[in-house]
mmCIF entry with sequence, helices, sheets and N, C-alpha, C, O atoms, coordinates in Angstrom:
data_MODEL
# 
_entry.id   MODEL 
# 
_entity.id                         1 
_entity.type                       polymer 
_entity.pdbx_number_of_molecules   1 
# 
_entity_poly.entity_id                      1 
_entity_poly.type                           'polypeptide(L)' 
_entity_poly.nstd_linkage                   no 
_entity_poly.nstd_monomer                   no 
_entity_poly.pdbx_seq_one_letter_code       MVGSTLWKNAVDEGKIKEDEYVVIAGGEYNLGWFTQKELISYCRLAQLSI 
_entity_poly.pdbx_seq_one_letter_code_can   MVGSTLWKNAVDEGKIKEDEYVVIAGGEYNLGWFTQKELISYCRLAQLSI 
_entity_poly.pdbx_strand_id                 A 
# 
loop_
_entity_poly_seq.entity_id 
_entity_poly_seq.num 
_entity_poly_seq.mon_id 
_entity_poly_seq.hetero 
1 1  MET n 
1 2  VAL n 
1 3  GLY n 
1 4  SER n 
1 5  THR n 
1 6  LEU n 
1 7  TRP n 
1 8  LYS n 
1 9  ASN n 
1 10 ALA n 
1 11 VAL n 
1 12 ASP n 
1 13 GLU n 
1 14 GLY n 
1 15 LYS n 
1 16 ILE n 
1 17 LYS n 
1 18 GLU n 
1 19 ASP n 
1 20 GLU n 
1 21 TYR n 
1 22 VAL n 
1 23 VAL n 
1 24 ILE n 
1 25 ALA n 
1 26 GLY n 
1 27 GLY n 
1 28 GLU n 
1 29 TYR n 
1 30 ASN n 
1 31 LEU n 
1 32 GLY n 
1 33 TRP n 
1 34 PHE n 
1 35 THR n 
1 36 GLN n 
1 37 LYS n 
1 38 GLU n 
1 39 LEU n 
1 40 ILE n 
1 41 SER n 
1 42 TYR n 
1 43 CYS n 
1 44 ARG n 
1 45 LEU n 
1 46 ALA n 
1 47 GLN n 
1 48 LEU n 
1 49 SER n 
1 50 ILE n 
# 
_struct_asym.id          A 
_struct_asym.entity_id   1 
# 
loop_
_struct_conf.conf_type_id 
_struct_conf.id 
_struct_conf.pdbx_PDB_helix_id 
_struct_conf.beg_label_comp_id 
_struct_conf.beg_label_asym_id 
_struct_conf.beg_label_seq_id 
_struct_conf.pdbx_beg_PDB_ins_code 
_struct_conf.end_label_comp_id 
_struct_conf.end_label_asym_id 
_struct_conf.end_label_seq_id 
_struct_conf.pdbx_end_PDB_ins_code 
_struct_conf.beg_auth_comp_id 
_struct_conf.beg_auth_asym_id 
_struct_conf.beg_auth_seq_id 
_struct_conf.end_auth_comp_id 
_struct_conf.end_auth_asym_id 
_struct_conf.end_auth_seq_id 
_struct_conf.pdbx_PDB_helix_class 
_struct_conf.details 
_struct_conf.pdbx_PDB_helix_length 
HELX_P HELX_P1 AA1 THR A 5  ? ASP A 12 ? THR A 5  ASP A 12 1 ? 8  
HELX_P HELX_P2 AA2 GLY A 27 ? TYR A 29 ? GLY A 27 TYR A 29 5 ? 3  
HELX_P HELX_P3 AA3 GLN A 36 ? LEU A 48 ? GLN A 36 LEU A 48 1 ? 13 
# 
_struct_conf_type.id          HELX_P 
_struct_conf_type.criteria    ? 
_struct_conf_type.reference   ? 
# 
loop_
_atom_site.group_PDB 
_atom_site.id 
_atom_site.type_symbol 
_atom_site.label_atom_id 
_atom_site.label_alt_id 
_atom_site.label_comp_id 
_atom_site.label_asym_id 
_atom_site.label_entity_id 
_atom_site.label_seq_id 
_atom_site.pdbx_PDB_ins_code 
_atom_site.Cartn_x 
_atom_site.Cartn_y 
_atom_site.Cartn_z 
_atom_site.occupancy 
_atom_site.B_iso_or_equiv 
_atom_site.pdbx_formal_charge 
_atom_site.auth_seq_id 
_atom_site.auth_comp_id 
_atom_site.auth_asym_id 
_atom_site.auth_atom_id 
_atom_site.pdbx_PDB_model_num 
ATOM 1   N N  . MET A 1 1  ? -27.949 -43.034 -18.872 1.00 0.00 ? 1  MET A N  1 
ATOM 2   C CA . MET A 1 1  ? -28.574 -42.508 -17.678 1.00 0.00 ? 1  MET A CA 1 
ATOM 3   C C  . MET A 1 1  ? -30.049 -42.901 -17.696 1.00 0.00 ? 1  MET A C  1 
ATOM 4   O O  . MET A 1 1  ? -30.713 -42.807 -18.728 1.00 0.00 ? 1  MET A O  1 
ATOM 5   N N  . VAL A 1 2  ? -30.538 -43.331 -16.576 1.00 0.00 ? 2  VAL A N  1 
ATOM 6   C CA . VAL A 1 2  ? -31.933 -43.751 -16.471 1.00 0.00 ? 2  VAL A CA 1 
ATOM 7   C C  . VAL A 1 2  ? -32.852 -42.604 -16.867 1.00 0.00 ? 2  VAL A C  1 
ATOM 8   O O  . VAL A 1 2  ? -32.698 -41.472 -16.408 1.00 0.00 ? 2  VAL A O  1 
ATOM 9   N N  . GLY A 1 3  ? -33.807 -42.922 -17.726 1.00 0.00 ? 3  GLY A N  1 
ATOM 10  C CA . GLY A 1 3  ? -34.783 -41.929 -18.159 1.00 0.00 ? 3  GLY A CA 1 
ATOM 11  C C  . GLY A 1 3  ? -34.378 -41.182 -19.413 1.00 0.00 ? 3  GLY A C  1 
ATOM 12  O O  . GLY A 1 3  ? -35.200 -40.490 -20.013 1.00 0.00 ? 3  GLY A O  1 
ATOM 13  N N  . SER A 1 4  ? -33.118 -41.312 -19.820 1.00 0.00 ? 4  SER A N  1 
ATOM 14  C CA . SER A 1 4  ? -32.672 -40.628 -21.034 1.00 0.00 ? 4  SER A CA 1 
ATOM 15  C C  . SER A 1 4  ? -33.256 -41.319 -22.266 1.00 0.00 ? 4  SER A C  1 
ATOM 16  O O  . SER A 1 4  ? -33.731 -42.452 -22.193 1.00 0.00 ? 4  SER A O  1 
ATOM 17  N N  . THR A 1 5  ? -33.212 -40.632 -23.366 1.00 0.00 ? 5  THR A N  1 
ATOM 18  C CA . THR A 1 5  ? -33.711 -41.208 -24.618 1.00 0.00 ? 5  THR A CA 1 
ATOM 19  C C  . THR A 1 5  ? -32.947 -42.479 -24.966 1.00 0.00 ? 5  THR A C  1 
ATOM 20  O O  . THR A 1 5  ? -33.539 -43.466 -25.402 1.00 0.00 ? 5  THR A O  1 
ATOM 21  N N  . LEU A 1 6  ? -31.640 -42.452 -24.774 1.00 0.00 ? 6  LEU A N  1 
ATOM 22  C CA . LEU A 1 6  ? -30.810 -43.619 -25.072 1.00 0.00 ? 6  LEU A CA 1 
ATOM 23  C C  . LEU A 1 6  ? -31.219 -44.808 -24.196 1.00 0.00 ? 6  LEU A C  1 
ATOM 24  O O  . LEU A 1 6  ? -31.331 -45.930 -24.690 1.00 0.00 ? 6  LEU A O  1 
ATOM 25  N N  . TRP A 1 7  ? -31.442 -44.567 -22.905 1.00 0.00 ? 7  TRP A N  1 
ATOM 26  C CA . TRP A 1 7  ? -31.866 -45.615 -21.977 1.00 0.00 ? 7  TRP A CA 1 
ATOM 27  C C  . TRP A 1 7  ? -33.236 -46.159 -22.377 1.00 0.00 ? 7  TRP A C  1 
ATOM 28  O O  . TRP A 1 7  ? -33.438 -47.373 -22.403 1.00 0.00 ? 7  TRP A O  1 
ATOM 29  N N  . LYS A 1 8  ? -34.178 -45.266 -22.688 1.00 0.00 ? 8  LYS A N  1 
ATOM 30  C CA . LYS A 1 8  ? -35.529 -45.694 -23.083 1.00 0.00 ? 8  LYS A CA 1 
ATOM 31  C C  . LYS A 1 8  ? -35.486 -46.542 -24.353 1.00 0.00 ? 8  LYS A C  1 
ATOM 32  O O  . LYS A 1 8  ? -36.183 -47.551 -24.451 1.00 0.00 ? 8  LYS A O  1 
ATOM 33  N N  . ASN A 1 9  ? -34.676 -46.138 -25.314 1.00 0.00 ? 9  ASN A N  1 
ATOM 34  C CA . ASN A 1 9  ? -34.549 -46.907 -26.554 1.00 0.00 ? 9  ASN A CA 1 
ATOM 35  C C  . ASN A 1 9  ? -34.000 -48.305 -26.275 1.00 0.00 ? 9  ASN A C  1 
ATOM 36  O O  . ASN A 1 9  ? -34.480 -49.287 -26.841 1.00 0.00 ? 9  ASN A O  1 
ATOM 37  N N  . ALA A 1 10 ? -32.999 -48.394 -25.409 1.00 0.00 ? 10 ALA A N  1 
ATOM 38  C CA . ALA A 1 10 ? -32.416 -49.695 -25.072 1.00 0.00 ? 10 ALA A CA 1 
ATOM 39  C C  . ALA A 1 10 ? -33.443 -50.588 -24.385 1.00 0.00 ? 10 ALA A C  1 
ATOM 40  O O  . ALA A 1 10 ? -33.481 -51.793 -24.635 1.00 0.00 ? 10 ALA A O  1 
ATOM 41  N N  . VAL A 1 11 ? -34.276 -50.007 -23.523 1.00 0.00 ? 11 VAL A N  1 
ATOM 42  C CA . VAL A 1 11 ? -35.337 -50.785 -22.866 1.00 0.00 ? 11 VAL A CA 1 
ATOM 43  C C  . VAL A 1 11 ? -36.363 -51.231 -23.904 1.00 0.00 ? 11 VAL A C  1 
ATOM 44  O O  . VAL A 1 11 ? -36.759 -52.397 -23.927 1.00 0.00 ? 11 VAL A O  1 
ATOM 45  N N  . ASP A 1 12 ? -36.790 -50.313 -24.756 1.00 0.00 ? 12 ASP A N  1 
ATOM 46  C CA . ASP A 1 12 ? -37.787 -50.641 -25.784 1.00 0.00 ? 12 ASP A CA 1 
ATOM 47  C C  . ASP A 1 12 ? -37.298 -51.729 -26.731 1.00 0.00 ? 12 ASP A C  1 
ATOM 48  O O  . ASP A 1 12 ? -38.086 -52.554 -27.192 1.00 0.00 ? 12 ASP A O  1 
ATOM 49  N N  . GLU A 1 13 ? -35.997 -51.732 -27.021 1.00 0.00 ? 13 GLU A N  1 
ATOM 50  C CA . GLU A 1 13 ? -35.425 -52.728 -27.928 1.00 0.00 ? 13 GLU A CA 1 
ATOM 51  C C  . GLU A 1 13 ? -35.075 -54.035 -27.209 1.00 0.00 ? 13 GLU A C  1 
ATOM 52  O O  . GLU A 1 13 ? -34.594 -54.979 -27.836 1.00 0.00 ? 13 GLU A O  1 
ATOM 53  N N  . GLY A 1 14 ? -35.315 -54.089 -25.898 1.00 0.00 ? 14 GLY A N  1 
ATOM 54  C CA . GLY A 1 14 ? -35.051 -55.300 -25.135 1.00 0.00 ? 14 GLY A CA 1 
ATOM 55  C C  . GLY A 1 14 ? -33.586 -55.538 -24.825 1.00 0.00 ? 14 GLY A C  1 
ATOM 56  O O  . GLY A 1 14 ? -33.210 -56.643 -24.436 1.00 0.00 ? 14 GLY A O  1 
ATOM 57  N N  . LYS A 1 15 ? -32.750 -54.517 -24.991 1.00 0.00 ? 15 LYS A N  1 
ATOM 58  C CA . LYS A 1 15 ? -31.323 -54.675 -24.721 1.00 0.00 ? 15 LYS A CA 1 
ATOM 59  C C  . LYS A 1 15 ? -31.023 -54.627 -23.230 1.00 0.00 ? 15 LYS A C  1 
ATOM 60  O O  . LYS A 1 15 ? -30.082 -55.269 -22.762 1.00 0.00 ? 15 LYS A O  1 
ATOM 61  N N  . ILE A 1 16 ? -31.816 -53.870 -22.484 1.00 0.00 ? 16 ILE A N  1 
ATOM 62  C CA . ILE A 1 16 ? -31.697 -53.825 -21.028 1.00 0.00 ? 16 ILE A CA 1 
ATOM 63  C C  . ILE A 1 16 ? -33.101 -53.874 -20.432 1.00 0.00 ? 16 ILE A C  1 
ATOM 64  O O  . ILE A 1 16 ? -34.096 -53.670 -21.127 1.00 0.00 ? 16 ILE A O  1 
ATOM 65  N N  . LYS A 1 17 ? -33.157 -54.146 -19.138 1.00 0.00 ? 17 LYS A N  1 
ATOM 66  C CA . LYS A 1 17 ? -34.445 -54.198 -18.446 1.00 0.00 ? 17 LYS A CA 1 
ATOM 67  C C  . LYS A 1 17 ? -34.716 -52.870 -17.758 1.00 0.00 ? 17 LYS A C  1 
ATOM 68  O O  . LYS A 1 17 ? -33.790 -52.102 -17.495 1.00 0.00 ? 17 LYS A O  1 
ATOM 69  N N  . GLU A 1 18 ? -35.972 -52.600 -17.469 1.00 0.00 ? 18 GLU A N  1 
ATOM 70  C CA . GLU A 1 18 ? -36.341 -51.344 -16.830 1.00 0.00 ? 18 GLU A CA 1 
ATOM 71  C C  . GLU A 1 18 ? -35.707 -51.164 -15.464 1.00 0.00 ? 18 GLU A C  1 
ATOM 72  O O  . GLU A 1 18 ? -35.522 -50.033 -15.013 1.00 0.00 ? 18 GLU A O  1 
ATOM 73  N N  . ASP A 1 19 ? -35.367 -52.271 -14.791 1.00 0.00 ? 19 ASP A N  1 
ATOM 74  C CA . ASP A 1 19 ? -34.777 -52.150 -13.468 1.00 0.00 ? 19 ASP A CA 1 
ATOM 75  C C  . ASP A 1 19 ? -33.249 -52.134 -13.491 1.00 0.00 ? 19 ASP A C  1 
ATOM 76  O O  . ASP A 1 19 ? -32.612 -52.216 -12.440 1.00 0.00 ? 19 ASP A O  1 
ATOM 77  N N  . GLU A 1 20 ? -32.662 -52.030 -14.674 1.00 0.00 ? 20 GLU A N  1 
ATOM 78  C CA . GLU A 1 20 ? -31.211 -51.917 -14.795 1.00 0.00 ? 20 GLU A CA 1 
ATOM 79  C C  . GLU A 1 20 ? -30.846 -50.441 -14.897 1.00 0.00 ? 20 GLU A C  1 
ATOM 80  O O  . GLU A 1 20 ? -31.116 -49.781 -15.900 1.00 0.00 ? 20 GLU A O  1 
ATOM 81  N N  . TYR A 1 21 ? -30.229 -49.946 -13.838 1.00 0.00 ? 21 TYR A N  1 
ATOM 82  C CA . TYR A 1 21 ? -29.926 -48.522 -13.767 1.00 0.00 ? 21 TYR A CA 1 
ATOM 83  C C  . TYR A 1 21 ? -28.486 -48.208 -14.110 1.00 0.00 ? 21 TYR A C  1 
ATOM 84  O O  . TYR A 1 21 ? -28.182 -47.113 -14.584 1.00 0.00 ? 21 TYR A O  1 
ATOM 85  N N  . VAL A 1 22 ? -27.597 -49.156 -13.875 1.00 0.00 ? 22 VAL A N  1 
ATOM 86  C CA . VAL A 1 22 ? -26.189 -48.968 -14.190 1.00 0.00 ? 22 VAL A CA 1 
ATOM 87  C C  . VAL A 1 22 ? -25.792 -50.084 -15.147 1.00 0.00 ? 22 VAL A C  1 
ATOM 88  O O  . VAL A 1 22 ? -25.767 -51.256 -14.771 1.00 0.00 ? 22 VAL A O  1 
ATOM 89  N N  . VAL A 1 23 ? -25.488 -49.717 -16.371 1.00 0.00 ? 23 VAL A N  1 
ATOM 90  C CA . VAL A 1 23 ? -25.148 -50.695 -17.397 1.00 0.00 ? 23 VAL A CA 1 
ATOM 91  C C  . VAL A 1 23 ? -23.903 -50.218 -18.129 1.00 0.00 ? 23 VAL A C  1 
ATOM 92  O O  . VAL A 1 23 ? -23.852 -49.088 -18.614 1.00 0.00 ? 23 VAL A O  1 
ATOM 93  N N  . ILE A 1 24 ? -22.915 -51.074 -18.205 1.00 0.00 ? 24 ILE A N  1 
ATOM 94  C CA . ILE A 1 24 ? -21.746 -50.766 -19.023 1.00 0.00 ? 24 ILE A CA 1 
ATOM 95  C C  . ILE A 1 24 ? -22.121 -51.083 -20.462 1.00 0.00 ? 24 ILE A C  1 
ATOM 96  O O  . ILE A 1 24 ? -22.594 -52.181 -20.758 1.00 0.00 ? 24 ILE A O  1 
ATOM 97  N N  . ALA A 1 25 ? -21.913 -50.138 -21.342 1.00 0.00 ? 25 ALA A N  1 
ATOM 98  C CA . ALA A 1 25 ? -22.360 -50.272 -22.734 1.00 0.00 ? 25 ALA A CA 1 
ATOM 99  C C  . ALA A 1 25 ? -21.443 -51.193 -23.524 1.00 0.00 ? 25 ALA A C  1 
ATOM 100 O O  . ALA A 1 25 ? -20.787 -50.765 -24.473 1.00 0.00 ? 25 ALA A O  1 
ATOM 101 N N  . GLY A 1 26 ? -21.403 -52.446 -23.131 1.00 0.00 ? 26 GLY A N  1 
ATOM 102 C CA . GLY A 1 26 ? -20.551 -53.421 -23.785 1.00 0.00 ? 26 GLY A CA 1 
ATOM 103 C C  . GLY A 1 26 ? -21.307 -54.289 -24.769 1.00 0.00 ? 26 GLY A C  1 
ATOM 104 O O  . GLY A 1 26 ? -22.525 -54.190 -24.915 1.00 0.00 ? 26 GLY A O  1 
ATOM 105 N N  . GLY A 1 27 ? -20.563 -55.129 -25.428 1.00 0.00 ? 27 GLY A N  1 
ATOM 106 C CA . GLY A 1 27 ? -21.122 -56.024 -26.417 1.00 0.00 ? 27 GLY A CA 1 
ATOM 107 C C  . GLY A 1 27 ? -22.103 -57.032 -25.848 1.00 0.00 ? 27 GLY A C  1 
ATOM 108 O O  . GLY A 1 27 ? -22.941 -57.564 -26.576 1.00 0.00 ? 27 GLY A O  1 
ATOM 109 N N  . GLU A 1 28 ? -22.005 -57.298 -24.553 1.00 0.00 ? 28 GLU A N  1 
ATOM 110 C CA . GLU A 1 28 ? -22.911 -58.258 -23.936 1.00 0.00 ? 28 GLU A CA 1 
ATOM 111 C C  . GLU A 1 28 ? -24.368 -57.814 -24.042 1.00 0.00 ? 28 GLU A C  1 
ATOM 112 O O  . GLU A 1 28 ? -25.277 -58.644 -24.074 1.00 0.00 ? 28 GLU A O  1 
ATOM 113 N N  . TYR A 1 29 ? -24.581 -56.515 -24.096 1.00 0.00 ? 29 TYR A N  1 
ATOM 114 C CA . TYR A 1 29 ? -25.930 -55.957 -24.212 1.00 0.00 ? 29 TYR A CA 1 
ATOM 115 C C  . TYR A 1 29 ? -26.225 -55.473 -25.642 1.00 0.00 ? 29 TYR A C  1 
ATOM 116 O O  . TYR A 1 29 ? -27.270 -54.873 -25.897 1.00 0.00 ? 29 TYR A O  1 
ATOM 117 N N  . ASN A 1 30 ? -25.309 -55.737 -26.555 1.00 0.00 ? 30 ASN A N  1 
ATOM 118 C CA . ASN A 1 30 ? -25.410 -55.207 -27.925 1.00 0.00 ? 30 ASN A CA 1 
ATOM 119 C C  . ASN A 1 30 ? -25.513 -53.686 -27.914 1.00 0.00 ? 30 ASN A C  1 
ATOM 120 O O  . ASN A 1 30 ? -26.248 -53.093 -28.702 1.00 0.00 ? 30 ASN A O  1 
ATOM 121 N N  . LEU A 1 31 ? -24.764 -53.069 -27.008 1.00 0.00 ? 31 LEU A N  1 
ATOM 122 C CA . LEU A 1 31 ? -24.743 -51.611 -26.903 1.00 0.00 ? 31 LEU A CA 1 
ATOM 123 C C  . LEU A 1 31 ? -23.409 -51.026 -27.345 1.00 0.00 ? 31 LEU A C  1 
ATOM 124 O O  . LEU A 1 31 ? -23.245 -49.806 -27.363 1.00 0.00 ? 31 LEU A O  1 
ATOM 125 N N  . GLY A 1 32 ? -22.470 -51.869 -27.697 1.00 0.00 ? 32 GLY A N  1 
ATOM 126 C CA . GLY A 1 32 ? -21.158 -51.384 -28.119 1.00 0.00 ? 32 GLY A CA 1 
ATOM 127 C C  . GLY A 1 32 ? -20.349 -52.487 -28.750 1.00 0.00 ? 32 GLY A C  1 
ATOM 128 O O  . GLY A 1 32 ? -20.783 -53.637 -28.817 1.00 0.00 ? 32 GLY A O  1 
ATOM 129 N N  . TRP A 1 33 ? -19.168 -52.128 -29.212 1.00 0.00 ? 33 TRP A N  1 
ATOM 130 C CA . TRP A 1 33 ? -18.303 -53.078 -29.910 1.00 0.00 ? 33 TRP A CA 1 
ATOM 131 C C  . TRP A 1 33 ? -17.386 -53.847 -28.977 1.00 0.00 ? 33 TRP A C  1 
ATOM 132 O O  . TRP A 1 33 ? -16.922 -54.935 -29.318 1.00 0.00 ? 33 TRP A O  1 
ATOM 133 N N  . PHE A 1 34 ? -17.122 -53.292 -27.808 1.00 0.00 ? 34 PHE A N  1 
ATOM 134 C CA . PHE A 1 34 ? -16.172 -53.909 -26.889 1.00 0.00 ? 34 PHE A CA 1 
ATOM 135 C C  . PHE A 1 34 ? -16.906 -54.631 -25.761 1.00 0.00 ? 34 PHE A C  1 
ATOM 136 O O  . PHE A 1 34 ? -18.040 -54.290 -25.425 1.00 0.00 ? 34 PHE A O  1 
ATOM 137 N N  . THR A 1 35 ? -16.250 -55.624 -25.188 1.00 0.00 ? 35 THR A N  1 
ATOM 138 C CA . THR A 1 35 ? -16.827 -56.307 -24.034 1.00 0.00 ? 35 THR A CA 1 
ATOM 139 C C  . THR A 1 35 ? -16.678 -55.420 -22.798 1.00 0.00 ? 35 THR A C  1 
ATOM 140 O O  . THR A 1 35 ? -15.914 -54.455 -22.804 1.00 0.00 ? 35 THR A O  1 
ATOM 141 N N  . GLN A 1 36 ? -17.403 -55.750 -21.758 1.00 0.00 ? 36 GLN A N  1 
ATOM 142 C CA . GLN A 1 36 ? -17.282 -54.994 -20.511 1.00 0.00 ? 36 GLN A CA 1 
ATOM 143 C C  . GLN A 1 36 ? -15.849 -55.064 -19.982 1.00 0.00 ? 36 GLN A C  1 
ATOM 144 O O  . GLN A 1 36 ? -15.307 -54.073 -19.491 1.00 0.00 ? 36 GLN A O  1 
ATOM 145 N N  . LYS A 1 37 ? -15.256 -56.225 -20.087 1.00 0.00 ? 37 LYS A N  1 
ATOM 146 C CA . LYS A 1 37 ? -13.880 -56.401 -19.611 1.00 0.00 ? 37 LYS A CA 1 
ATOM 147 C C  . LYS A 1 37 ? -12.920 -55.491 -20.379 1.00 0.00 ? 37 LYS A C  1 
ATOM 148 O O  . LYS A 1 37 ? -12.033 -54.879 -19.784 1.00 0.00 ? 37 LYS A O  1 
ATOM 149 N N  . GLU A 1 38 ? -13.095 -55.402 -21.695 1.00 0.00 ? 38 GLU A N  1 
ATOM 150 C CA . GLU A 1 38 ? -12.232 -54.533 -22.500 1.00 0.00 ? 38 GLU A CA 1 
ATOM 151 C C  . GLU A 1 38 ? -12.446 -53.063 -22.143 1.00 0.00 ? 38 GLU A C  1 
ATOM 152 O O  . GLU A 1 38 ? -11.478 -52.309 -22.036 1.00 0.00 ? 38 GLU A O  1 
ATOM 153 N N  . LEU A 1 39 ? -13.686 -52.650 -21.959 1.00 0.00 ? 39 LEU A N  1 
ATOM 154 C CA . LEU A 1 39 ? -13.976 -51.259 -21.614 1.00 0.00 ? 39 LEU A CA 1 
ATOM 155 C C  . LEU A 1 39 ? -13.353 -50.889 -20.271 1.00 0.00 ? 39 LEU A C  1 
ATOM 156 O O  . LEU A 1 39 ? -12.761 -49.818 -20.130 1.00 0.00 ? 39 LEU A O  1 
ATOM 157 N N  . ILE A 1 40 ? -13.486 -51.771 -19.293 1.00 0.00 ? 40 ILE A N  1 
ATOM 158 C CA . ILE A 1 40 ? -12.895 -51.511 -17.978 1.00 0.00 ? 40 ILE A CA 1 
ATOM 159 C C  . ILE A 1 40 ? -11.378 -51.434 -18.092 1.00 0.00 ? 40 ILE A C  1 
ATOM 160 O O  . ILE A 1 40 ? -10.752 -50.586 -17.456 1.00 0.00 ? 40 ILE A O  1 
ATOM 161 N N  . SER A 1 41 ? -10.792 -52.294 -18.882 1.00 0.00 ? 41 SER A N  1 
ATOM 162 C CA . SER A 1 41 ? -9.349  -52.285 -19.079 1.00 0.00 ? 41 SER A CA 1 
ATOM 163 C C  . SER A 1 41 ? -8.890  -50.969 -19.707 1.00 0.00 ? 41 SER A C  1 
ATOM 164 O O  . SER A 1 41 ? -7.902  -50.386 -19.261 1.00 0.00 ? 41 SER A O  1 
ATOM 165 N N  . TYR A 1 42 ? -9.597  -50.494 -20.738 1.00 0.00 ? 42 TYR A N  1 
ATOM 166 C CA . TYR A 1 42 ? -9.242  -49.219 -21.381 1.00 0.00 ? 42 TYR A CA 1 
ATOM 167 C C  . TYR A 1 42 ? -9.383  -48.058 -20.396 1.00 0.00 ? 42 TYR A C  1 
ATOM 168 O O  . TYR A 1 42 ? -8.556  -47.146 -20.389 1.00 0.00 ? 42 TYR A O  1 
ATOM 169 N N  . CYS A 1 43 ? -10.419 -48.089 -19.574 1.00 0.00 ? 43 CYS A N  1 
ATOM 170 C CA . CYS A 1 43 ? -10.610 -47.027 -18.573 1.00 0.00 ? 43 CYS A CA 1 
ATOM 171 C C  . CYS A 1 43 ? -9.470  -47.019 -17.561 1.00 0.00 ? 43 CYS A C  1 
ATOM 172 O O  . CYS A 1 43 ? -8.985  -45.954 -17.177 1.00 0.00 ? 43 CYS A O  1 
ATOM 173 N N  . ARG A 1 44 ? -9.048  -48.190 -17.134 1.00 0.00 ? 44 ARG A N  1 
ATOM 174 C CA . ARG A 1 44 ? -7.928  -48.262 -16.181 1.00 0.00 ? 44 ARG A CA 1 
ATOM 175 C C  . ARG A 1 44 ? -6.648  -47.729 -16.805 1.00 0.00 ? 44 ARG A C  1 
ATOM 176 O O  . ARG A 1 44 ? -5.896  -46.999 -16.160 1.00 0.00 ? 44 ARG A O  1 
ATOM 177 N N  . LEU A 1 45 ? -6.398  -48.094 -18.060 1.00 0.00 ? 45 LEU A N  1 
ATOM 178 C CA . LEU A 1 45 ? -5.201  -47.584 -18.753 1.00 0.00 ? 45 LEU A CA 1 
ATOM 179 C C  . LEU A 1 45 ? -5.254  -46.074 -18.879 1.00 0.00 ? 45 LEU A C  1 
ATOM 180 O O  . LEU A 1 45 ? -4.240  -45.400 -18.701 1.00 0.00 ? 45 LEU A O  1 
ATOM 181 N N  . ALA A 1 46 ? -6.421  -45.538 -19.184 1.00 0.00 ? 46 ALA A N  1 
ATOM 182 C CA . ALA A 1 46 ? -6.562  -44.089 -19.316 1.00 0.00 ? 46 ALA A CA 1 
ATOM 183 C C  . ALA A 1 46 ? -6.300  -43.388 -17.987 1.00 0.00 ? 46 ALA A C  1 
ATOM 184 O O  . ALA A 1 46 ? -5.676  -42.327 -17.955 1.00 0.00 ? 46 ALA A O  1 
ATOM 185 N N  . GLN A 1 47 ? -6.774  -43.976 -16.893 1.00 0.00 ? 47 GLN A N  1 
ATOM 186 C CA . GLN A 1 47 ? -6.541  -43.370 -15.575 1.00 0.00 ? 47 GLN A CA 1 
ATOM 187 C C  . GLN A 1 47 ? -5.063  -43.382 -15.217 1.00 0.00 ? 47 GLN A C  1 
ATOM 188 O O  . GLN A 1 47 ? -4.569  -42.446 -14.588 1.00 0.00 ? 47 GLN A O  1 
ATOM 189 N N  . LEU A 1 48 ? -4.364  -44.414 -15.605 1.00 0.00 ? 48 LEU A N  1 
ATOM 190 C CA . LEU A 1 48 ? -2.932  -44.501 -15.301 1.00 0.00 ? 48 LEU A CA 1 
ATOM 191 C C  . LEU A 1 48 ? -2.119  -43.493 -16.100 1.00 0.00 ? 48 LEU A C  1 
ATOM 192 O O  . LEU A 1 48 ? -1.027  -43.108 -15.683 1.00 0.00 ? 48 LEU A O  1 
ATOM 193 N N  . SER A 1 49 ? -2.638  -43.064 -17.238 1.00 0.00 ? 49 SER A N  1 
ATOM 194 C CA . SER A 1 49 ? -1.875  -42.162 -18.097 1.00 0.00 ? 49 SER A CA 1 
ATOM 195 C C  . SER A 1 49 ? -2.056  -40.695 -17.710 1.00 0.00 ? 49 SER A C  1 
ATOM 196 O O  . SER A 1 49 ? -1.444  -39.816 -18.318 1.00 0.00 ? 49 SER A O  1 
ATOM 197 N N  . ILE A 1 50 ? -2.883  -40.423 -16.711 1.00 0.00 ? 50 ILE A N  1 
ATOM 198 C CA . ILE A 1 50 ? -3.118  -39.025 -16.297 1.00 0.00 ? 50 ILE A CA 1 
ATOM 199 C C  . ILE A 1 50 ? -1.971  -38.535 -15.450 1.00 0.00 ? 50 ILE A C  1 
ATOM 200 O O  . ILE A 1 50 ? -1.978  -37.387 -15.005 1.00 0.00 ? 50 ILE A O  1 
# 
């Protein structure tokens, strides 16, 4: 979330830019282990299982 400690740390570390407000925490930004495509796929599977 913009303005959160996690967001500020990511900006300070150069992982995201200050004008990036919506970021999927994927490997492309070095914010997670999974790619954005994998995260979206897991989210879709989870929604189908409800």
